C-alpha angles and dihedrals in degrees: 000000000000119000119251090236088071091067128077112240111268092228093051092048091048091050092050092050092046095049093043091048095049091048091050092048090051091049096049090040091062090050093047095238098152096172092057091048089053093050092049091048093055094042095087090052091048090048091050092049091049090049091052091046091053092047091046110023091188085078091059091045092053089045089059088044090057092052091046093045094050094038091114090059094044093049092050094048092048094035095129094045123095126235093019089154088070088079090060092046092050090052090050093048088049089057091048092048093050091049092051094046089049091050093050095047102040107016090204095127119104104221091188085080088069091074111078140115092279097054093040091049093049090046087060089046091050092053092048094048090045090054089052086082085079092058104120091215093049129102121224094217092053091045091053093047089056092062091116088061098066121005094038091045092053094048092046091051090052097049093043090051091052096045104040097063100110129079092227091059092048090056091047089053092051092050093046092053090048090055090046089054090056090055090049092050093049091051091050091053090049089053091050101044103025102025141238119314122238094265092053092048091049091050093048094055101030092054096035087241089135086079091066100031107038100055131168087240092056144295120296108217122213104181112192093339130102093254143340093271091056092045095048096047093048091047088052087054091051090050097057097034097053094038090058093044092048093053089054100042113104097196107090098213093046091046091054090047092053091047089053091051089051091051091049088053092051092050090049090050092056096042091053088064089217105150095188089057090072088078091064099072092031093050090044090051091052092052090045090057090052098044103040096073091210116121095202094050092042091054092045092050092045093051091047091051092049091048092052092048093049091046093056102031104041108023137061096212110144092012089142090067110086094213095050090044092053094045090050091065088066088069092049103051094166088065093048111096092188091056092051091050089054091052090051090051091051091053090053091049092048090052091050095047099043091102096034107076092170096046134229096303139273113308095011102108129107133006091294087070091065088095086077093055140289116300131160093241093053090061091065118079110229096202091185138074092223093047088051090053089047093052094047101041104018128228090311093057093043092054092048093048096047090045090055092051093047093049091049091049096047093045089050090053091051094050094048095045099044111013106042116072106168107098099216094045090047090052094051094047091045089052091050093049093048090050092050092048090053091049091050090053093046090051088076090070100034140040095223096105093085093049115115095245093052093044088053089054093046097053099037094046093044092048090053091048095049090047089050098107091046092050090045091057090050091054091049092049092049091051093049091047090050091052092051091050091049091052091050091050092050090051 
């Protein structure tokens, strides 16, 4: 620990900033420079926020989470501006900077937590993506613009693993995402009952997204997310995660609150009209039955899953509701024209890539890559996160990426089943793992998995899961310490 003498007195520092600020405001006031006065006026608040973020890095992590979570809104508002992604990168760098300043001033972070299957896996992925610059079919500009896909992901995984190693922070994360869900639900209801704002309307027609969102069968709502597919899949994640947590929360008020969040997620899932998102809660339920090691809960979950499948696949109950009717087509793929078109596109992609084991190059997948020039492969919609990986990095990259996700998932299952003892912690981590499993499955039918909000969920949830045994030991030690203190007090 650093000695207090190494710090400038807080009062002295405050006085210096105050006097300097007033002098600067007076100077620019006489020259009529209003913009400079405004910047100086907000500087103390920015400095205070930075100070709090350094003292408690969870604040900087959640700050980045807010930017990532509302990225769909930010991107639509600044749609016509260039280098919009710089905002996201600045928020991420801010988190990294706060973590480093905190580490240098307190030295209370255990950097051993940075070495786990997630960080090692993404280190391999970083090296592979970095070497893609040598791909003869690649384009340097596209490779550079995909920087958030490999170096940023690795650094974020490392810092999340170091930070999210305390039970208190895990609970803060869960509560923050619950509050975020409420905002997303409110925005969805505004879209439904008041209508889309001017930025959303501009985005729908400028990007041709109206073709997939304003359907004859009904409107697909997207709330504060980048699109309906992203919204629906993440709401499916919310549904299963908070349902599991609610069932295992002893406090009545908190349990009711988590149930409400789960219901909001389920409503959002249906109103998104994203059929592939149905696999998120269903896949999560399947993994829950396998991990929980409780025969009664396994049977209950299994029966519930079978009931849901029968309801959608073999009945016409609720067919009058446009959202239920659309979701039902996910259980009858042969009747889904969109699904068959995707299969045809995948056959074309497979034919094109059969002699390209390392793919077309980073950033050169899907119609959105046409900004780099006209190529045959950019005329074919990928419609899937995994297909996008396949096109960019070939079969070699796809195998590496899926292997990393599978290893992370299996190791998480092992830790939860055999290394975590505390019931509430086990329930929270199980919920996180089930949600991630569902998202991984849904990524086959949607491209949302690489979106900032989903990447935030992936790395924060996985960091909590991999730190599970360490957090579990902390809980045990705190309980034993509390018992000793109680005995001393009674004596």
